[in-house]
N, C-alpha and C positions, 0 to 999 in steps of 0.2 A: 340590741333590742330583740332580735329574733331568738337569741339564746334565752333571754328572760321570759319571753312568751312561751317558749317550749317548756321551761321549768314550771310555768303556771299551769300548762295543760297536763303536765305529769303529776302535779300536786293532787292530793286527794280532794275530790270535789263532791263527795257524798254529803247529803244533808244531815247535819248532826241532830239526832233525835234522842230524847230522853227515854228511859225504860217504859214509862207510861205511854209515850207517843208511839214507840215501836210496837207495842201490843195492840194499839188501836188503828195502825196504818191500814191494815187489811179491811177495816170496816168503813173507811171513808171513800168518798168518790174522787175521781180524777180532778174535778173542779176544786174540791177542798184541798187536795194535795198541791195544786197550783198556787192557791192562796197561802199555803204554809210556806212556800218558797219566798213569798214576799216578806213574811214575818221573820224568817231566818236571815234574809238579807238585811233587814232593818236592824236586827240584833248585831250583826257583824259591823255594819256601818257605825252604830253607836259605840262599839268597842274601839274602832279606829278614831272616832271623834274624840273620845276621852283621852286617847294616847297623844294625838297631835294638838290637843288643846293647849298644852304647855310649850309647844314648839313655836318659837318666835321668828324662825327664819321665813323667807318668802315662800319657799316650797312647802314648808310645814303649814303655814297659814292657808295656802291654796288647797292643800290636801284636806285640811279641816273643813274649809268652805265647800269643797266638792262633795264630801261625804254628807254634809248637812243638806246640800241641794239634792243629792240622790235620795235621801230619806223623804224629802218633801214631794218629789215626783213619784216615789213609790206609794206614798200615802194617797196621792191624787189618783194613781192608776187603779188601786184596789177596788174602790166602788164602781169604777167604770168597767173593770173586768167582771165583777160580780153581776152587773146589770146585763152585759152581753151573754154571760153564761146562762142567764135565765130564759133567753129566747132563741139562742142560736140553733137549737135542735129543730125549730119549726121550718127551717130552710133546707134541711138535708134532703137528699134524693130518696133515701129510705133509712130506717133505723140501723140497717146492717152496713150502710156506707155513709158514715158521718163525714160531712165535708161541705164547706161553703166559705165565702169570703169572711164572714164574721168569725168562724172558727180559725181561719188562717191568721187573723190579726191577734187572736189570743195566743196562737202558737208562736207568733213572732215575739209577742210580749214575754212569753214564758222563756223563749231562747235568750232574750235580752237579760232577764232576771238571772237565769242560770249562769250566763257568762259573767255578769257583774258579781255574782256570788263567788265564782272562782277568783276573780280579781280581788274582791274584798278579803277573802280568806288568805290569799297569797300575801297581801299587804300586811295583814295581821300577824302572819307567821314569820315574815322576813323583815319587818320594819326596824327591828333592833340590831340587825346584822350589819357588819361593816360594808358589805357589798351591795346593800340595798340602795337603789338609785331613785331617790325621791323625785328628781326632775323628770324622769321618764314616767313614773307611775302616776304623777299628778296629772299628766296629759291623758293617760288612760282613763282615770276616774272621771275627769272632766268630760271626756268623749262619751262615756256611758251616761253621764248626767244629761248631756244634750240629747242623746238617743232616747232616753226614757221620756224626756219632755216632748219630743216629736211623736212618740208613740201615744202619749196621752192625747195629743191633738188628733191623731188618727182615730183613736177610740171615741172621741167626741163626735167626729164625722160619722163614725159607724152608728152611733145612736141617732144622729139625724136621719140617716138612711133607714133606720128602723122605723122612725116616725112616718116616713114616706111610704113604706111598704107594709105597714102593720095590717091593713085590711086585705090587700091582695095576696100577701104571702109570697110574692115574687121577689127575686133578688134585684130585679131592675124596676126602679120607680117609673111612674107614668110620665108622659111627655111634658106635663106641667112643671116638672122639676128639672133643673139643669145642673151641670157641673159648676158653672159660675155661682149659682145660688148656694151650692154645697160649700164651696170654699169661702164664700162671703160670710157664711154663718159661723165660721170658726176661725181660729188663728192660722197664719201662714205656716206651713210645715217646713221645717229646716231640713232640706234634702242633703245638705253637706255632711251631716253626721252619719249618713248611711254609706258614704263612699270614702271615708277616711280610715281611722284606726279600727272602726267597727265593721269594716267591709266584709260582707259574707257571713256575719255572725249567725244568721238564721239557717244556713245550709249545712249539709253533712260535711264531715272532715275532709273527704277526698275531693270535694268540690271547692273548698275555700281557697287553696293555693292556686287553682286554675282561674278563679275569678279575680284574684289579686294580680295574677300575671296578665290577664286580659285587660284589666283596668289600667295597669301601668302602660301596657302597650297602646291602649286607646289614647291616653294622655300624651304619650311621647309621639305617637303617630300624628296627632293634631298639630304638634309643633312643626313637623316637616310639611304637613299638608298646607298650612297657611303661611309658611315662611317663604322667603325668596332666597335665591342663590343657586349654586351649582350642585351636582350630585354629591360631590365629596363633602362640601360644607353641610349639606342636608344629612348625609349619613353620620358625620361627626356630631351634628346637633342631635340626631336621634339617639345616639348612644349616651350622650351627656344628659339629655332631658329624661330618658328612661331611668337612669340612675338617680336623678334628682327626684323624680316622682316616687321612686321606690323608697328613698330615705325620708321623704317628707309627705306623710299621709294627708296632712291638712291641705297642702298645695295640690296634691292629686285630686282630692275631693272637690276642691274649688274648680279645678280645670274640667273635670268630668261633668259636673252639674252645669257649668256655664256652656260647655260644648253642646250638651243636650238641649239647652235653651236657645242658643244662638246659631248653631250650625244648621245647614240645610240638608235636604235628603241626599244630595250628592256626597256629602261627607259620610253619611251612613252607608251608602253603597260602596264607597271607596274602602272604608274600614272592613266591612264584612266581606268584600271581595278579595281581601288578603288570603282568604281560604281558597281562592281560585288561582293562586300563583302556581307556577310550574313545579316548584319544590313541594308545595302542599299536595299537588295532584299526584306526586309520586309516592306519598306516604302510604295510602291504602295498599299499594303493591307490596310494601315491606312489612307493615304491621297488621294488615287485614287478613281475612280468610282468603284462601286460594279458590278461585273460580275458573272454570274452563271457558266461559263465554262472558265477555265484557266489551261491548262495542256500541258505538253511536250510530243510529240509523236516522234517516231523514224522511219524514212522511210528506209526500207531495200533496198540494191542495187540489185534489181532483174530486169530481162529483161522486158521492156515495149514496146508495139507496139501501135501506134496511127494512126488513119486513116488520110491519106493525103487529105487536103481540096482542095488544088490547088498547082501546081508547081510555081516556081518563074517566074511570067509573063506568065504562060500558062493557058489554059482553064481547067475546071474541067474534070478529067478523067472519061471515061465511066464506068470503073469498079473500085471498091474500091481498093485503093493502101494503104498499111500499111507501116509505117516508123518505123524502129528500133531506139529507143531512146538510145543514148550511155550512159553507166554507168560511172559516174565520176571515173577516175583512175589516173589522173595526180598527180604527187608528193605524192605518197603513196599508190596507188592502191585503189580498191573498198572498201568502208566503209559506214556505215549508215549515214544518214543525220537527224539531229535533227530539229524540228520545234515546235513552240508554237501555240496552237489553243486557241483563245480568242473569247468569244461570250457573249453578254449581257444576252441571254436567252438560255435555252436548246432547241434544235431543233430535229425534227424527223430524225432518222438515224445517228445522230452524235455519234462519237466514245464514247463508255461507257455509252450511254443513253438508249439503247434498253430495258434493264431490270431495269432501274433506275427510271422509270416513276411513280412508286407508291408514290414517296416522293415529286415530284414537277411537275409543268405544263410543258408539252412538246408542243412546238410551231411547226407549219409546217416548212418544209425546206425553207430557204431563197432563193430568186431568184438570189442573188448576193453573191460574194465572194471577199474579199480584200486580195490579195497576197502581203505580205509586206517583205521588206528587210531592215534591220537596217543599220545605218551608223556607222562610227568608223575608218575611214581612212584605211580600209581593214585589220587592224591589231588588233582591240580591239572592245569591247562592244558586246552585244548580244541582243536577243529579250527581255530578262529580264530587262536590263538597259533602254530599250525604252518602257517598259510596262506602265509607268505613263501616257503617252498620248495615247497609244494604247487602254487602258481601256476606256477612254473617247470617242475615235473614235468608238469603238465597240458599245457603248451605243447610241451615236448620229446617227451613220450610220445604226444601227440595221442589220448588216450583220456579219457573222463570219469573223475573221481575222486569216490568217495563216502566221505567221512570221517565216522566215527561219533563223536558226543559221548556217550559212555557215562557212567553215573552214577559218582560219585567217592566214595572212602572219606574219612573213617570213617563218613559217613552211609549209604553203600552198600557194605559190605564184600563180600568173596568169598561167593557166586559171582555177585552181581548184575551186575557189569560184563560178565562172560563170557556170562551169559544174554542180555543185551541185544545184545552183539556177534553172537552166534550167531543170534538172532532177526532182526537187521537183515540178516545175510548171507542168511538164508532168504527174507526179504522181497525182497531184491535179485534173487534167483534167479527169483522169481515175477513181478517187475515190471521186468525188464531194459529193456523198451521205454520206460518212463517215465524211464529214466536215459540215454537216447540211445545204447543199445548193443544188439547182438544177443545178447550174452552168450556168444559162442563161446569167449572166453578170459577167465576171471575170476581175477585175481591178488590175493592178500592181501599187504598191505604194512603195516609198522608199525615204530616205533622204541621201544626201552626197554619200558615197561609195555604199550604198544600191541602190540608184537611178541609179548609173552607171551600176550596175549589172542587174537591171530591164530592162534598155535599151538594154543591151546585150542579155538578155533572149528573148525580143520581136524580136530582129534581128534573133536569132537562130530559133525561131518559123516560121518566114517568110521564111527564107532560106530553111528549111526542108519541108515547105508546110503544117505544121500542123495548128491547130486552133490557131490563134493569139489572144492576149488579147483584150478585148472590149474597153479598155482605159488604159492610163498610166498617173499616177500622180508622178511627181518628184520634190523634194525640194532641193535647193542649190546643184545642181548636177555637178560634174566634168565630162565633156564629151570629154576633150582632155587631156589624161594622157601623157603629154609631156611637156618639159620645155621651151615651147614657151612663150616669155614675152607678157604680156598684162597689161593695166592699172589696172584692178581689181586685178590681181594676185599680184601686188605690195602691196596691202592692207594687205597681210599676214606679212609684215614687222612690222605691228603695231597691229596685232590681238592677244589679250590675250589668246584666246582659241585655236588658230591654228597658233602658231609661225612659222616663215619661215622654220627653221631647222626641226621642227617636220613634217611639210607637206612634205618636200623633202625626209626625211628618210622613211616615210610611203609609199610614192609613189614608192620609189626605192625598198623597201622591197617587194612590191606587183608586180611591173612591171618588174624589172630586178634584181632579187636576185643575191647575190655574189656566186662565185663558192664554197666557203666554206659552204654556206647554202644549196646549191644543193647537195653537198657531204654528209652533215649531214642528209638530207632528204633521200638520197639513203640508207645510213647505217640504219636509223630507219626502213625503209621499209624492208630491208633484215632481220633485227632482228625480226620484227613482223612475217614475213613469216616463219622464222626458228621456231618460237614458234608454229605456226599453223601446220607446217609440223611435228613437234615433237608430237603434240597432235594427228594428224592423224595416226602416226606410233604406238602410244600407243593404239589407238583404234583398229588398226589391230591386235595388240598383245593381245587383250581382257583383258585389265587392269580392275580389279574389281572396282566397284563404291560403295561408302558408302552412304546409304540413311537412314533417320530416320524412325523408326517404329511408330506405332500409339501411343505408350507410351512415345515417345520422345527419346528413345535410338537408337543409331546408329546400323544398321544391314548391313552386307556385302551383296551386290547384288550377285545373283546367276550367276556365270560365270564358264566357264571351269576351272578345277583345275590348279593351277600354283605352281611351287616350291617356288616362292618368295612371297607367300601370307602371311598374318598376319602383323607383324610390318613393313615389307618392303612396305606395301601399303601406300606410302607417299602421302602427300597432293598434291604434284605436279601431281601424277598419278590420284588422285581423280578429280582434276580440269580439266586436259586435257582430261580425259575420258568423262567427261560431255561436254566439249567444242566440242569434235568431233561429238557429236550427232547433234549439230547445224551446224557444218561445212558441214555435209552431206545434210543438208536441208537449205542451206543458201539462197535459192531463193524461200522460201515459200511465199505465198500470205500474204499481210499485215493483212488480216482478214480471219479467218478460217471459215469453213462451220458449225461449231458447234454452239449450242445455247448460248454459253458463250460469244459470240462477242469478240473473242480474237484478240488483235493486235500483230502481229509478228514483232519483232524488231531485230536489230543486234548490237553486242557490238562495241562501237566506237574504242576500242583499238585492239581487237583480231578478229573482224569480225564475232562474234558469233551471232546466232539468239536467241533472247529471246522473251518470250511471256508475255504480260501483261494480267492479269486476270481482266476482268470486273465483276461487281456485277451480280450475277445470280438471278433468280427469287425465289429461295427457302430459302435463308439465308442471311447472311452477312449485315454488316453496312458499308462495304467498299465503298468509294466514290472517284471518280477521278476528283473532281471539286475544285474550289476555290484555286487559287494561288499555284497549285501543282508544285513541283520541278520535275526534271527528274525522272520518275517512275522506281522503281527497284524491282517490284514484278515479280515473275516468275511462269510460268505454268509447271507442271510436267506431262510428258506423262505416263499414267498408262497403263501397259500391264498386261497380265495374271500372269506372274511370275517375272517381273522385272520392276523397276522404274528408270528413269534417271533424276537426278537433274540438271536442267539447271542453269548455273551460270552467273550472270550479271557481266560484266566488264565495269561499268560506270565510272571508274576512268582512268586517264592517267597514267598507270603503267610505272614506270621507267624500261626500258629494261636492263637486265644484260649486262655488257660490254663483257662478254665472255659466249656465249651461251652454250658452252661445259662444263662450270663450274657448277657441280651439287650443290655445296654449295650455290653459289649466286642464282641459280634458285630456290632452295627450300626456301631460305630466303625470296625472293620476293613473292613467292606463299604463304608462311606462313603468311607474313604480310597482304596479301590480304584477306586470309581466316579468319584470326583473327579479321578482321573488320566487320565480318558478323556472325550471329547466325542462327542456323536452327530453323524453326518454322513450324507450320502446319496450314492449312486452310481447309475449307469444300467446295467441288466442287458441281456442279449442281445435282449430284446423291446422295448427302448426305454423301460422303466418304471423309475421311481425306486425304489431300495431303501435302507432305512436300514441303516447300518453304524456300528460303534464304532471311533473312531480315538484314538490317544494324544494327549494335550494337546500335548506337545512333539514336534516332528517327529523321527523316528528317522533314523539314518544311512541306512537303506534308502531312505526317501522322498527324501532329498537326492540320493542317487545316481541314483534314478529320474529326477528332474527334470533333472539335468545330462546324463544319457544321452539322454533324449528331446529335450533342448534343441538338439541338432544339427539338428533338423528343426522344432521348435515354439517355440524361444525368440524373444522379441520385446523391443523396446526398452522397452516400457511396464513389463514385469515384471522387467527386468534389475536395476534398483536394489534392488527388494525382495529378489531372490534373493541379491544380494551382501550385503545387510544381514543376511539370515537366515543365510547361511554364516558371516559374522563372528560373529554371536551364538552359533551352534552351536560354533564353535571356542573362544570364551571359556567356554562351558558345559562343554566337554570338559576344558579346563585346570582349571577349578574342580572338576569331579567327580573328576579324577585326583588333584588335591591333597587333596581330601577323603578319598579312599580311602587315601591314604598317612598322613594325619595324624589320621584318626578314632580315637577311643578303642577299644581292643580289650580283651576280657576276658582275664585271665590265669588259665589253667587249669593251673597247675603246682603241684607239691607244695610246702607251706610257704607262708609269707606273701610278699607282694610285696617287702618289704624283704629278706627272705632270698634271694629270687630275684635281685634287683638286686645283692646282695653276691656271689652266685655268678657273675654275668655279668661282674663287674669284677675278680674275684680271680684269682690265679695258682695254680691247683690242679692237682696231679699226680694224674690219675685214670685208672684202667685202662679201656680200651674194653670189656672184658668185662662191665662193669656193665650194658650195654645188652641182654644176652642172658638176660633173666630171664622168658621166656615160651616156650610150645611152639607150633610150627607144624604143622598137620595134614599128613600125607603123602598128598596128593591129586594125581593125575596131571593133573587139569585146572588145578590151581593151579601145579604144578611139572611141566611137560611132560617133564622129564628122567626122571621116574618112569613114563612111559608104557610099556605093554607092547610087546614086539617085534611082536606081532600087529597093533597099531595103527600103529606107526612103519613097518612094512614096507609099508604102503599109502600112505605120504606121497607127495605130488606132488613134482616137482623143487623144490628149496629152495636159495635163495641167501642166505648169511649174510655180513653185513659188520659189522666191529667195529674197534676201534682198540687200539693197543699199550697205552695208558694207561687202558683201560676197566676198572673194577671187575668188569664182567660178561664180561671176555675169556675166562676159563676156562669160564664157562657156554657160550659160543658154541663154543669148541673142543671141549668134551666132547659137546655135542649134535651137532655136525658129525661127530665120530668115531662116534657111535652110528648115525647115518643111513648113514654110509659102511660100517660093519660089516654093515648089512642090505642092502647093494647098492642103496641109493637114490641118485638123482642129487642131489648136494650140492656146493656150492662154498663156499669161505671166503676172504674178503678181510680183511686186517688193515692198517689205515692208520696211519702214524706221526704223532706230534706233535699229535694232535687229542684233545679231551676227550670224555667221555660227553655226548651231547646236542649234538654239533657241528652237526647239521642246522639248528638254530635260528639259527646264526651264518652260514649260507650266503650271506647277502646282504652281510655286512660283513667276511668273512675270505676271503682268496684260497684258502688251503688247505682251509677248510671248504667252499667252493664247488666245489673240485675233488673233494672227497669226495662232495658231492651229485651231481655229474655221474657219478661212479662208480656211485652208486645207480641213477641213470637207466639206465645201460648194463646193469646186471644185470637190472633190471625189463624192459627191452626184450628181452633174451634170453628171459625167461620169456613175454613176450607173443607173441613170434615174429611181430610185425606191423611193417611199415615205419613209420618215424617221420615220413614226409612226409604232408601233408594229403591227405585224400581229395578226389576231384573233387566239387565242389558239385552237389547234385541240383537238380531242377527247383524253382524258387522257388515256394513255395506261398502263396496269399493268397486274399482274397475278391474278389468282383467289385465 
């Protein structure tokens, strides 16, 4: 089948024109050329009808009927297309940037006609050959027959939307119209035809095989996700089902559509988080651009004050007024915020580079900073999964990039993520020097959900009167988190990467979580607070702490005598006694005043402060560069008679169901402590310090060794390092396989058997069934609802989207609002690419060109040359 399809693609697919047609082609419009494709396809179909009319075999009769049906649907589509062509220009951003959801559906219809044209011509040219497989091509023709029928239904819905928006000229109808009403006025759209043999027909050639691979993987992954059994049986089932869905497109389409309609948001998260596996984390290091700085930092939730630049619409104050930046506390209380710092070169003042200069060149601080937020539907992905294109951006833009790992829904619904992004932005304003920049130009950049958060961040800065960003770049951004219908939003009915059901569940999880989710979040917060309170109480009771001595043996810290000393000094007491040290100092500055350039962090789970040791001038080959994972080194505060070991809780510990249960508590703490080993390091004064390291070496440590190895590697330890690297690779493969085949809970309505039946059944279901909840009308959730007073103060904004993006109308409407307020705004609309194309920039030529377009627009906002700065004086110790 693949060979036959390749032959079809290689066949001549030019439109046959007569001599008279050829001379007049230059004088007709694009709309007329599009309609000529319909006539050409009809002629080819009639030719095939006449040929197969005398074929009495079953496949011959089916081919005859399929071509007859294709003509009927083409004839139905022609007047619909002609009608949309008459008004689609009214919704463009401006005449130089034609693009909106109406145009997108015409583009999809034209792609369908062109592909069917190839198919009809191939059948005509090869139908009489002995190798022609009628049984195969009858399925192909029937598939495009169903596809054209579904597109006709979509065009009818587009005309309904035209009726609703004729007077306003907006792509979004008013609130009196709903999605339920839209689908009720037309027929049910057959989504199955978009995910079978015709999968990805509307996208560019380099994207089509990727979409097919992802769709097969999604269908196969769902089998393992919802099945029972051990890892071996699941792995075997995964291989079998993936092959099954590759060979049977109709079965794959049925599975994908039913998954999107029946699975919950947990399945979406699980599938998208495959990009977060250990093996996928290693890919950017091999196929991405080389960068000198790539580390995860943790921003503590401490009070921040920023100078107010101006009030909302008021003149600058005569005296300095400072604004208190709110600490993120929604849905879980205050907690640290993780961010990834990426830079092509090491720059002066950058975290961890003050005393690391003797081994590499230190460049002057950059004048710009790119503040980035990743996409992922508010529920998945991270800065690591977007690292492949961020590396290239860091190299081409030559500015540091700070990418925020905000909390994800449904555990952290709105407004938690926005609070964290805004707080991280304010922290970056206060600590530009730690990021290797002077902060002269700070640009917000993000894609999809991250772009939405960046717009909300800019709005918050304007409302509080603090320094606003110097520019905003957003890619395929949803600006209206509401289920208002629009032409482009109907594209998700045929989008392989963002199926309709997935998009609805992600938005619902973020914007309006269920009461069950809110209750679970409340219980989790109470359990966390109970553990913190228990640690504080043990600290008040002077529980002894066990610390390692210089010879590696554990020694009891000197504390007042207690009757329960000795064996009763449990691991729980050791852990919480150490934790309370940080709880008393949970608002430490992120950088200490000592020479060691220490970054103070806080535990994600327990809210504890931890300190990352940077390399000092007197020793150490420790480095914090090159693809580092979240750092888990700790600093120990050395006093005259006692030492407190600070414990990292970089894991999402499972809270015990009963806090009062000592057995459960000790078991959880035991499992945590057993995953670490005590070790020592040398501080700036040459003294040994006890630290806590993970038992298994992290990817960060491996990269540190290999980086330093250019200067310190020896023959004696080469064999050990090679063995360790091989062992780590095997471990990554095993962990990735485990994440795919592990048993998952099924949180869907009904029993598991009922769910499995729904996933395998052929059910005609209206997409409007997904719209049974209400979304709050909040401008921070939906920037489209922002007031003119706020939007009139927006910085220069660059918007980039794609023709086939379900969020295209969002971008067009937001750009038109900014333009109406005389703000500096530009809009780019790229053809042939899907929503989220930046994640494919390293493997798709067209996606890479799109990424380069993003770099160009960000460069215009930075207004900084892209050449490397002259290196400054190399700093180092004597």
